[in-house]
C-alpha positions as CSV (number, residue, x, y, z in Angstrom):
1,X,-305.6,-69.5,35.7
2,X,-304.7,-66.2,37.5
3,X,-305.2,-67.6,41.2
4,X,-302.9,-65.0,42.6
5,X,-305.1,-62.5,42.1
6,X,-308.4,-63.9,43.5
7,X,-309.2,-63.1,47.0
8,X,-308.4,-65.3,49.5
9,X,-311.3,-67.7,50.9
10,X,-312.6,-67.7,54.4
11,X,-312.1,-64.2,55.2
12,X,-315.7,-63.5,55.6
13,X,-317.2,-64.1,59.0
14,X,-320.8,-62.8,59.8
15,X,-321.4,-61.8,63.5
16,X,-324.0,-64.0,65.3
17,X,-325.5,-61.9,68.3
18,X,-328.0,-63.8,70.3
19,X,-328.9,-60.9,72.0
20,X,-331.1,-60.0,69.1
21,X,-333.0,-63.5,69.2
22,X,-336.7,-62.1,68.8
23,X,-336.5,-61.3,64.9
24,X,-334.9,-64.9,64.4
25,X,-337.7,-66.4,66.5
26,X,-340.6,-64.4,64.5
27,X,-338.7,-65.5,61.1
28,X,-338.8,-68.9,62.1
29,X,-342.7,-68.8,63.3
30,X,-343.3,-67.3,59.8
31,X,-341.8,-70.6,58.4
32,X,-344.5,-72.7,60.9
33,X,-347.4,-70.5,59.4
34,X,-348.2,-73.3,56.8
35,X,-348.6,-75.4,59.8
36,X,-351.0,-73.5,61.9
37,X,-353.9,-76.1,61.9
38,X,-351.5,-79.1,62.9
39,X,-350.1,-77.0,65.6
40,X,-353.5,-76.2,67.0
41,X,-354.2,-79.8,66.8
42,X,-351.0,-80.5,68.5
43,X,-351.8,-77.8,71.2
44,X,-355.3,-79.5,72.0
45,X,-353.4,-82.9,72.3
46,X,-350.9,-81.6,74.8
47,X,-354.1,-80.2,76.9
48,X,-355.6,-83.5,76.7
49,X,-352.6,-85.6,77.8
50,X,-351.7,-82.9,80.4
51,X,-355.2,-83.1,81.9
52,X,-355.4,-86.7,81.7
53,X,-352.0,-86.9,83.7
54,X,-353.5,-84.5,86.3
55,X,-356.7,-86.5,86.6
56,X,-354.9,-89.9,86.8
57,X,-352.2,-88.5,89.6
58,X,-355.3,-87.0,91.5
59,X,-357.2,-90.6,91.0
60,X,-354.1,-92.3,92.7
61,X,-354.5,-90.2,95.9
62,X,-358.2,-90.7,95.7
63,X,-357.3,-94.7,95.8
64,X,-354.9,-94.0,98.7
65,X,-357.3,-92.3,100.6
66,X,-360.8,-93.8,99.7
67,X,-360.9,-97.0,98.4
68,X,-358.1,-99.1,100.3
69,X,-360.8,-101.0,102.4
70,X,-362.1,-104.5,101.8
71,X,-365.8,-103.4,101.0
72,X,-364.7,-101.2,98.2
73,X,-362.5,-103.8,96.0
74,X,-364.6,-103.8,93.2
75,X,-364.6,-100.1,93.1
76,X,-361.0,-100.0,93.3
77,X,-360.6,-102.3,90.4
78,X,-363.1,-100.4,88.3
79,X,-360.8,-97.0,89.1
80,X,-357.8,-98.6,88.1
81,X,-359.2,-100.1,85.1
82,X,-360.4,-96.6,84.0
83,X,-357.0,-95.2,85.0
84,X,-355.5,-97.6,82.6
85,X,-357.9,-97.0,80.2
86,X,-357.0,-93.0,80.4
87,X,-353.6,-93.5,80.4
88,X,-353.6,-95.6,77.1
89,X,-355.5,-92.9,75.6
90,X,-353.2,-90.4,76.7
91,X,-350.3,-92.4,75.2
92,X,-352.0,-92.4,71.7
93,X,-352.5,-88.7,71.9
94,X,-348.7,-88.4,72.9
95,X,-347.9,-90.5,69.7
96,X,-349.8,-88.4,67.3
97,X,-348.9,-85.1,68.6
98,X,-345.2,-86.4,68.1
99,X,-346.1,-87.4,64.6
100,X,-347.5,-84.1,63.9
101,X,-344.4,-82.0,65.3
102,X,-342.1,-84.4,63.2
103,X,-344.0,-83.7,60.2
104,X,-344.1,-79.9,60.8
105,X,-340.3,-79.8,61.6
106,X,-339.4,-81.7,58.4
107,X,-341.5,-79.8,56.4
108,X,-340.5,-76.2,57.7
109,X,-336.9,-77.7,57.4
110,X,-337.4,-78.6,53.9
111,X,-338.8,-74.8,53.0
112,X,-335.8,-73.4,54.6
113,X,-333.2,-75.8,52.9
114,X,-334.9,-75.1,49.6
115,X,-334.8,-71.2,50.2
116,X,-331.0,-71.1,51.1
117,X,-330.3,-73.5,47.8
118,X,-332.3,-71.2,45.7
119,X,-330.5,-68.3,46.8
120,X,-327.2,-70.0,46.4
121,X,-327.9,-70.6,42.8
122,X,-328.0,-66.9,42.2
123,X,-325.4,-65.5,44.4
124,X,-322.6,-63.6,42.7
125,X,-319.2,-65.2,42.1
126,X,-317.7,-62.6,44.8
127,X,-319.5,-64.3,47.5
128,X,-317.9,-67.8,46.6
129,X,-314.5,-66.1,46.5
130,X,-315.0,-64.7,50.0
131,X,-316.8,-67.6,51.9
132,X,-315.5,-71.0,52.7
133,X,-317.3,-73.7,50.7
134,X,-317.4,-75.9,53.4
135,X,-318.9,-73.1,55.7
136,X,-321.7,-72.9,53.0
137,X,-322.4,-76.4,52.9
138,X,-322.6,-76.5,56.4
139,X,-325.3,-73.9,56.6
140,X,-327.2,-76.1,54.3
141,X,-327.1,-79.1,56.3
142,X,-325.8,-78.8,60.0
143,X,-327.5,-75.5,60.7
144,X,-330.5,-76.7,59.0
145,X,-330.6,-79.9,61.1
146,X,-330.0,-78.0,64.2
147,X,-332.9,-76.0,63.6
148,X,-334.9,-79.3,62.9
149,X,-334.0,-80.7,66.2
150,X,-335.1,-77.5,68.3
151,X,-338.4,-77.7,66.4
152,X,-338.9,-81.1,67.3
153,X,-337.9,-81.0,71.0
154,X,-339.7,-77.9,71.8
155,X,-342.8,-79.9,71.5
156,X,-341.6,-83.3,72.5
157,X,-340.4,-84.3,75.8
158,X,-337.0,-85.5,76.3
159,X,-336.2,-88.4,78.1
160,X,-334.3,-88.9,81.6
161,X,-330.7,-88.7,81.9
162,X,-328.1,-91.7,83.0
163,X,-327.7,-90.3,86.4
164,X,-331.5,-89.9,87.1
165,X,-332.2,-93.5,85.9
166,X,-329.4,-94.9,88.1
167,X,-330.4,-92.8,91.2
168,X,-334.2,-93.3,91.0
169,X,-333.6,-97.3,90.2
170,X,-331.6,-97.4,93.2
171,X,-334.0,-95.6,95.5
172,X,-336.8,-97.6,94.3
173,X,-335.0,-101.2,94.8
174,X,-333.9,-100.1,98.4
175,X,-337.5,-98.8,99.3
176,X,-339.4,-102.1,97.9
177,X,-337.7,-104.9,95.6
178,X,-341.3,-106.1,94.8
179,X,-342.5,-102.9,93.5
180,X,-339.1,-102.5,91.5
181,X,-340.0,-105.8,89.9
182,X,-342.8,-104.5,88.5
183,X,-340.8,-101.4,87.3
184,X,-338.2,-103.5,85.7
185,X,-340.9,-105.8,83.8
186,X,-342.2,-102.7,82.4
187,X,-338.7,-101.9,81.2
188,X,-338.3,-105.1,79.7
189,X,-341.4,-104.7,77.9
190,X,-340.1,-101.4,76.6
191,X,-337.0,-103.0,75.6
192,X,-338.6,-105.9,73.9
193,X,-341.0,-103.3,72.0
194,X,-338.2,-101.0,70.9
195,X,-336.2,-103.8,69.6
196,X,-339.3,-104.9,67.6
197,X,-339.7,-101.3,66.0
198,X,-335.9,-100.8,65.2
199,X,-336.3,-103.5,62.8
200,X,-339.1,-101.6,60.8
201,X,-337.2,-98.5,61.3
202,X,-333.8,-99.8,59.8
203,X,-334.9,-99.4,56.0
204,X,-336.3,-96.4,56.9
205,X,-333.2,-95.0,58.2
206,X,-331.1,-96.4,55.3
207,X,-333.5,-94.7,52.7
208,X,-333.0,-91.4,54.7
209,X,-329.1,-91.7,54.8
210,X,-329.0,-92.4,51.2
211,X,-331.1,-89.8,50.0
212,X,-329.1,-87.3,52.5
213,X,-325.8,-88.3,50.7
214,X,-327.5,-87.6,47.2
215,X,-328.4,-84.2,48.7
216,X,-325.0,-83.4,50.1
217,X,-324.0,-84.3,46.6
218,X,-326.0,-82.0,44.9
219,X,-325.1,-79.1,47.2
220,X,-321.4,-79.9,46.8
221,X,-321.6,-80.0,43.1
222,X,-323.7,-76.9,42.9
223,X,-321.3,-75.0,44.8
224,X,-318.3,-76.6,43.0
225,X,-319.6,-76.0,39.6
226,X,-321.4,-72.6,40.3
227,X,-319.4,-71.0,37.0
228,X,-320.7,-73.9,34.9
229,X,-324.2,-73.7,36.3
230,X,-324.4,-69.9,35.8
231,X,-322.2,-69.9,32.7
232,X,-324.6,-72.4,30.8
233,X,-327.7,-71.0,32.6
234,X,-328.6,-74.1,34.1
235,X,-330.3,-72.9,37.3
236,X,-333.8,-74.0,36.7
237,X,-332.6,-77.8,35.8
238,X,-330.5,-77.7,38.9
239,X,-333.1,-76.5,40.9
240,X,-335.5,-78.9,39.7
241,X,-333.2,-81.7,40.6
242,X,-332.4,-80.6,43.7
243,X,-336.2,-80.1,44.8
244,X,-337.1,-83.9,43.8
245,X,-333.9,-85.2,45.9
246,X,-335.1,-82.7,48.7
247,X,-338.4,-84.2,48.5
248,X,-337.5,-87.5,48.5
249,X,-335.3,-86.8,51.7
250,X,-337.9,-85.3,53.4
251,X,-340.3,-88.3,53.2
252,X,-337.6,-90.8,54.2
253,X,-336.7,-88.7,57.2
254,X,-340.5,-88.3,58.3
255,X,-340.9,-91.9,58.0
256,X,-337.8,-92.9,59.8
257,X,-338.5,-90.5,62.6
258,X,-342.3,-91.3,62.8
259,X,-341.4,-95.0,63.6
260,X,-338.6,-94.6,66.1
261,X,-341.1,-91.7,67.9
262,X,-343.5,-94.7,68.7
263,X,-340.9,-95.9,71.2
264,X,-341.4,-92.8,73.5
265,X,-345.4,-93.1,73.9
266,X,-344.9,-96.6,74.5
267,X,-342.3,-96.0,76.9
268,X,-344.9,-93.4,78.8
269,X,-347.8,-96.2,78.5
270,X,-345.9,-99.0,80.2
271,X,-344.7,-96.6,82.9
272,X,-348.2,-95.2,83.6
273,X,-349.5,-98.8,83.7
274,X,-346.6,-99.5,86.0
275,X,-348.2,-96.8,88.4
276,X,-351.6,-98.6,88.1
277,X,-350.0,-102.1,89.0
278,X,-348.1,-100.9,91.5
279,X,-351.1,-98.9,93.2
280,X,-353.0,-102.2,92.8
281,X,-350.3,-104.5,94.2
282,X,-349.4,-102.3,97.0
283,X,-353.1,-101.9,98.1
284,X,-353.5,-105.6,97.8
285,X,-350.8,-106.3,99.9
286,X,-352.0,-103.9,102.7
287,X,-355.1,-105.6,102.6
288,X,-353.9,-109.0,102.9
289,X,-351.4,-107.9,105.4
290,X,-348.4,-109.1,103.4
291,X,-345.0,-107.9,102.1
292,X,-344.7,-104.9,104.6
293,X,-346.2,-102.6,102.2
294,X,-347.9,-99.5,103.4
295,X,-349.7,-96.5,102.0
296,X,-346.5,-94.3,102.6
297,X,-344.4,-96.6,100.5
298,X,-346.8,-96.7,97.8
299,X,-347.2,-93.0,97.8
300,X,-343.1,-92.4,98.0
301,X,-342.7,-95.0,95.4
302,X,-344.9,-93.3,92.9
303,X,-343.1,-90.0,93.3
304,X,-340.0,-91.9,92.8
305,X,-341.2,-93.5,89.7
306,X,-342.4,-89.8,88.4
307,X,-339.0,-88.4,88.9
308,X,-337.4,-91.5,87.2
309,X,-338.4,-89.6,83.8
310,X,-335.9,-86.6,84.9
311,X,-337.9,-83.5,83.5
312,X,-335.4,-81.0,85.0
313,X,-332.2,-82.5,83.3
314,X,-334.3,-82.8,80.2
315,X,-335.3,-78.9,80.4
316,X,-331.6,-78.0,80.8
317,X,-330.5,-79.9,77.5
318,X,-333.6,-78.2,75.8
319,X,-332.2,-74.9,76.6
320,X,-328.8,-75.8,75.3
321,X,-330.3,-76.9,72.0
322,X,-332.4,-73.9,71.5
323,X,-329.4,-71.7,71.9
324,X,-327.6,-73.7,69.3
325,X,-330.6,-73.5,66.9
326,X,-330.8,-69.9,67.3
327,X,-327.5,-69.4,66.3
328,X,-327.9,-71.9,63.6
329,X,-331.0,-70.0,62.4
330,X,-329.2,-66.6,62.1
331,X,-326.3,-68.3,60.1
332,X,-328.8,-70.1,57.8
333,X,-330.9,-66.5,57.6
334,X,-328.1,-64.8,56.5
335,X,-327.1,-66.7,53.8
336,X,-331.0,-66.3,52.6
337,X,-330.6,-62.6,52.9
338,X,-327.6,-62.5,50.7
339,X,-328.3,-60.4,47.7
340,X,-328.5,-62.4,44.4
341,X,-327.2,-61.5,41.2
342,X,-330.0,-59.7,39.3
343,X,-330.4,-58.1,35.9
344,X,-330.4,-54.3,35.7
345,X,-334.0,-52.6,35.5
346,X,-335.2,-53.1,31.7
347,X,-332.3,-55.2,31.1
348,X,-331.8,-56.0,27.0
349,X,-332.4,-59.4,25.4
350,X,-329.9,-60.6,23.0
351,X,-331.7,-62.6,20.5
352,X,-329.1,-63.1,17.8
353,X,-325.7,-62.5,19.1
354,X,-322.7,-62.3,16.3
355,X,-319.8,-62.3,18.4
356,X,-318.5,-58.8,18.4
357,X,-316.5,-58.0,21.7
358,X,-315.0,-54.6,22.6
359,X,-313.0,-53.7,25.8
360,X,-313.0,-50.2,26.4
361,X,-310.4,-48.8,29.2
362,X,-311.3,-51.4,31.6
363,X,-310.1,-51.1,35.2
364,X,-310.9,-53.6,37.7
365,X,-310.4,-54.9,41.4
366,X,-311.5,-57.6,43.5
367,X,-310.7,-55.6,46.4
368,X,-310.9,-51.7,46.8
369,X,-306.9,-51.7,47.7
370,X,-305.7,-54.0,45.0
371,X,-306.3,-53.0,41.7
372,X,-306.1,-56.4,39.1
373,X,-306.6,-54.7,35.7
374,X,-305.6,-51.3,34.2
375,X,-306.9,-49.5,31.2
376,X,-307.5,-52.8,29.2
377,X,-308.9,-52.4,25.7
378,X,-309.1,-54.8,22.8
379,X,-311.4,-55.6,20.0
380,X,-312.4,-58.9,18.4
381,X,-314.4,-59.0,15.1
382,X,-316.6,-62.1,14.8
383,X,-314.9,-65.2,13.9
384,X,-311.6,-64.1,15.2
385,X,-309.1,-65.9,17.5
386,X,-307.5,-63.7,20.2
387,X,-304.9,-64.9,22.5
388,X,-304.0,-64.1,25.9
389,X,-300.6,-64.8,27.3
390,X,-298.6,-63.7,30.2
391,X,-297.0,-64.9,33.7
392,X,-299.4,-66.6,36.0
393,X,-301.5,-64.1,37.9
394,X,-301.0,-61.3,35.2
395,X,-304.8,-60.9,34.9
396,X,-306.0,-62.9,31.8
397,X,-308.8,-65.3,33.5
398,X,-309.9,-62.2,35.2
399,X,-310.6,-60.5,31.7
400,X,-312.5,-63.3,30.5
401,X,-314.6,-63.4,33.8
402,X,-315.8,-59.8,33.1
403,X,-316.5,-60.8,29.9
404,X,-319.4,-62.9,31.4
405,X,-320.5,-60.2,33.7
406,X,-319.4,-62.4,36.7
407,X,-317.7,-59.4,38.6
408,X,-318.7,-55.5,38.5
409,X,-316.6,-53.1,36.7
410,X,-314.9,-50.3,38.4
411,X,-314.4,-48.2,35.3
412,X,-314.7,-48.6,31.2
413,X,-317.2,-50.7,29.5
414,X,-317.1,-54.3,27.9
415,X,-319.3,-54.5,24.6
416,X,-321.0,-57.5,23.1
417,X,-322.6,-56.7,19.6
418,X,-322.4,-53.0,20.7
419,X,-324.3,-53.2,24.2
420,X,-322.8,-53.1,27.4
421,X,-322.6,-56.4,29.0
422,X,-323.9,-54.9,32.2
423,X,-327.3,-54.0,30.6
424,X,-327.9,-57.6,29.0
425,X,-330.1,-60.2,30.3
426,X,-327.6,-62.2,32.3
427,X,-329.1,-65.3,30.7
428,X,-328.9,-64.2,27.2
429,X,-325.1,-63.1,27.7
430,X,-324.2,-66.5,29.4
431,X,-325.9,-68.3,26.5
432,X,-323.6,-66.1,24.1
433,X,-320.3,-67.0,25.6
434,X,-319.2,-70.3,26.6
435,X,-316.2,-70.9,28.5
436,X,-313.9,-74.2,28.7
437,X,-311.8,-73.9,31.7
438,X,-308.6,-75.5,32.7
439,X,-310.2,-77.9,35.3
440,X,-313.3,-79.6,33.8
441,X,-316.3,-80.2,36.1
442,X,-318.7,-82.8,35.3
443,X,-321.6,-83.5,37.4
444,X,-323.1,-86.9,38.6
445,X,-325.4,-87.3,35.6
446,X,-324.9,-89.5,32.6
447,X,-322.5,-88.6,29.9
448,X,-325.3,-87.5,28.0
449,X,-326.7,-85.3,30.2
450,X,-323.4,-83.9,31.0
451,X,-322.8,-82.8,27.2
452,X,-326.4,-81.7,27.0
453,X,-325.8,-79.1,29.9
454,X,-324.6,-77.0,26.8
455,X,-328.0,-77.1,25.4
456,X,-330.7,-78.9,27.2
457,X,-333.1,-79.0,24.0
458,X,-330.4,-80.8,22.1
459,X,-331.5,-84.2,20.5
460,X,-329.6,-87.6,21.3
461,X,-328.3,-87.3,17.6
462,X,-326.8,-83.8,18.3
463,X,-325.3,-84.9,21.6
464,X,-323.2,-87.7,19.6
465,X,-322.3,-85.3,16.7
466,X,-320.8,-83.0,19.4
467,X,-319.2,-85.7,21.1
468,X,-317.7,-86.9,17.4
469,X,-316.5,-83.2,16.6
470,X,-314.9,-83.0,20.3
471,X,-312.9,-86.6,19.3
472,X,-314.8,-87.8,22.6
473,X,-316.8,-90.4,20.6
474,X,-314.0,-92.8,20.8
475,X,-313.7,-93.5,24.4
476,X,-317.3,-93.1,25.0
477,X,-318.7,-95.9,22.8
478,X,-316.1,-98.1,24.6
479,X,-317.7,-97.5,27.8
480,X,-320.0,-100.4,29.0
481,X,-323.1,-97.9,28.7
482,X,-321.9,-95.4,26.5
483,X,-323.4,-92.5,26.5
484,X,-325.8,-93.5,29.5
485,X,-322.6,-94.1,31.7
486,X,-323.2,-92.4,35.1
487,X,-320.4,-90.2,36.1
488,X,-319.6,-89.8,39.9
489,X,-317.3,-87.8,41.9
490,X,-316.3,-85.3,38.8
491,X,-315.9,-88.1,36.6
492,X,-313.0,-89.7,38.7
493,X,-312.9,-92.7,36.5
494,X,-312.0,-90.8,33.5
495,X,-308.6,-89.2,32.8
496,X,-308.3,-85.4,32.7
497,X,-308.1,-85.2,29.1
498,X,-311.3,-87.4,28.7
499,X,-312.9,-84.9,31.0
500,X,-311.7,-82.1,28.9
501,X,-312.9,-83.7,25.8
502,X,-316.5,-83.9,27.5
503,X,-316.4,-80.3,28.3
504,X,-315.4,-79.2,24.8
505,X,-318.4,-81.4,23.4
506,X,-320.5,-79.5,25.8
507,X,-319.2,-76.2,24.3
508,X,-319.8,-77.6,20.9
509,X,-323.4,-78.4,21.6
510,X,-324.0,-74.9,22.9
511,X,-323.5,-73.6,19.7
512,X,-322.4,-69.9,21.4
513,X,-321.0,-67.3,19.1
514,X,-318.2,-66.2,21.8
515,X,-315.9,-68.8,23.0
516,X,-313.4,-68.7,25.9
517,X,-310.6,-71.4,26.2
518,X,-308.8,-70.9,29.5
519,X,-305.8,-72.9,29.3
520,X,-307.8,-75.7,28.3
521,X,-304.6,-78.0,27.6
522,X,-302.7,-77.0,30.6
523,X,-303.8,-80.0,32.7
524,X,-303.4,-82.9,30.1
525,X,-300.7,-85.1,29.0
526,X,-298.8,-84.3,25.7
527,X,-300.7,-87.4,24.1
528,X,-303.9,-86.1,24.5
529,X,-303.1,-82.8,23.7
530,X,-303.1,-83.5,20.0
531,X,-306.7,-84.6,20.0
532,X,-307.7,-81.7,22.3
533,X,-306.4,-79.1,20.0
534,X,-307.9,-80.6,17.1
535,X,-311.1,-80.5,18.6
536,X,-310.7,-77.1,19.9
537,X,-309.7,-75.9,16.2
538,X,-313.1,-77.2,15.2
539,X,-314.8,-75.6,17.7
540,X,-313.0,-72.1,17.1
541,X,-314.1,-72.3,13.5
542,X,-317.7,-70.8,14.0
543,X,-317.0,-68.6,17.2
544,X,-315.3,-65.6,18.2
545,X,-312.5,-67.1,20.3
546,X,-310.6,-66.1,23.2
547,X,-307.6,-68.4,24.2
548,X,-305.5,-68.2,27.1
549,X,-302.5,-70.0,26.8
550,X,-299.0,-70.9,28.4
551,X,-297.9,-72.9,25.7
552,X,-297.3,-70.3,23.0
553,X,-296.8,-72.9,20.3
554,X,-300.5,-73.3,20.2
555,X,-301.6,-70.0,19.4
556,X,-299.1,-69.1,16.7
557,X,-302.1,-68.9,14.4
558,X,-304.1,-66.4,16.2
559,X,-305.3,-63.2,14.5
560,X,-304.1,-61.2,17.4
561,X,-302.0,-61.9,20.6
562,X,-302.3,-59.8,23.7
563,X,-299.5,-59.8,26.3
564,X,-300.6,-59.1,29.7
565,X,-298.4,-57.9,32.3
566,X,-299.8,-56.9,35.9
567,X,-303.2,-56.3,34.8
568,X,-302.0,-54.1,31.4
569,X,-301.9,-55.2,28.1
570,X,-298.1,-54.4,27.1
571,X,-298.0,-55.9,23.6
572,X,-300.4,-56.8,20.9
573,X,-300.3,-58.0,17.4
574,X,-299.5,-61.4,15.3
575,X,-297.3,-64.0,16.1
576,X,-294.8,-62.7,13.5
577,X,-295.1,-59.2,14.6
578,X,-294.6,-59.9,18.2
579,X,-291.3,-61.8,17.7
580,X,-289.9,-59.3,15.2
581,X,-290.7,-56.6,17.8
582,X,-288.2,-58.7,20.4
583,X,-290.2,-57.8,23.4
584,X,-292.0,-59.6,26.2
585,X,-293.6,-62.1,23.8
586,X,-290.3,-62.8,22.0
587,X,-288.7,-63.6,25.2
588,X,-291.5,-65.9,26.6
589,X,-291.6,-67.7,23.3
590,X,-287.9,-68.3,23.0
591,X,-287.6,-69.3,26.8
592,X,-290.2,-72.0,25.8
593,X,-288.7,-72.9,22.6
594,X,-285.3,-73.4,24.6
595,X,-286.9,-75.4,27.3
């Protein structure tokens, strides 16, 4: 392939400007529009829990001021019981509030992730030439996760830091070991409860991680196999598969995090019950004149316990999280806003293509300062075989990429059956042209489904016939599951030759009138090459074929051979005619023959 002329990856970097954060926040608010009712309910729950906390704290003061008398013990117990009930109710509200926020955050993240993926399927090839694949995938995964975390933590209070726990714990121990024991008992209850909940959350988290792995695999394959997806117009099927996995991941993530969020409200409940017990125990000690407990100690201890939660450190952490999430949101929205490939207005259909191809004085450059093709003209009649030869980087693959309208022309025209390819509907154009690349790409699907990518409506019998024509049926039937064998990691268990035969089978089933073989035998061994050549010969019998080849022995029967050098057609003719001319082709051929 002509990789020397392709633009370098990882050269494009969007500028992130947090000074302009308000549009990003408003846009995030737009994604939250579907959850207005849940957010209102959460807001009301927050008001209730805040009111309960305020009233409970006031009741603590009332207990200290009014009810620490021997003749009011019965009233004291009733007030403490009322406070305990209030705190239990408040903890229940906190749990449901957290569950709602988690659901809203996960649903919003799923919507954002789907919008990013949907636009990714339709971006032009130029975007992937100028952006690193890892960066694109990071936006889909890490950046969306950062947004999700911020959405949850904006409404969910964070736990105290280690320093606050140690400091306040030591202060409480010095002040009153007895009252500290009550706190430790509450902490022990929290630990026991957390351990029990962990058993319930383990399976949910396993499901979440599994589906996340499947999600990342589909994203990676979609990015790496972008040309295959667009070339066979497989966007809708790819989107359907992704949407199903995305929904499964969203459900699993909500279940896992909803279960784990029970720990927070339970911890709050035990802390609040500890307040009640400490108040009651301290008051009883004062009334009984034992333990050296005073009203001041009780009051101070309750303040220490309240500070044990460490709200200040949590707020600082939340600010950092929000800053990170805003940067992530800007990166994600930048990808969503990238203009997708679009048909021109009133694009023409191509219902019955026959495969007549013409290039008329085509000029092209990937970048304005570097011209790749210069005044390229050629004509291919239906059924003819046109071979493109030349040194690596001469522009051969670029010529074929322009045939499928993957890149915009600077000058000239490319016609398919008399129609400018830029005026045709992209789906029709790419159904009319099938490309077999040097590096075959196979998705994490069964062999049958990978072959059927060429024509999703093909029957099982047609799949088997295509595999037979491609000389792939032999090794497929020897596999334990045959055509139902699941291929993973681009079919790493198969040889390069076997993967290429499956690509040829996919081209057979597509039945396109125009065929492009882009050095299809360059990456396979000589033993397999004969099988691939036989399969390709069958494939080219009923199509206008363009063959890009370094091994000139494979193209001697071509109807026309074009020699490309520095983006120009320097020679053209049949094999015999070019040898007789004694030019560039003859030099290439003789050097290979001598080798």
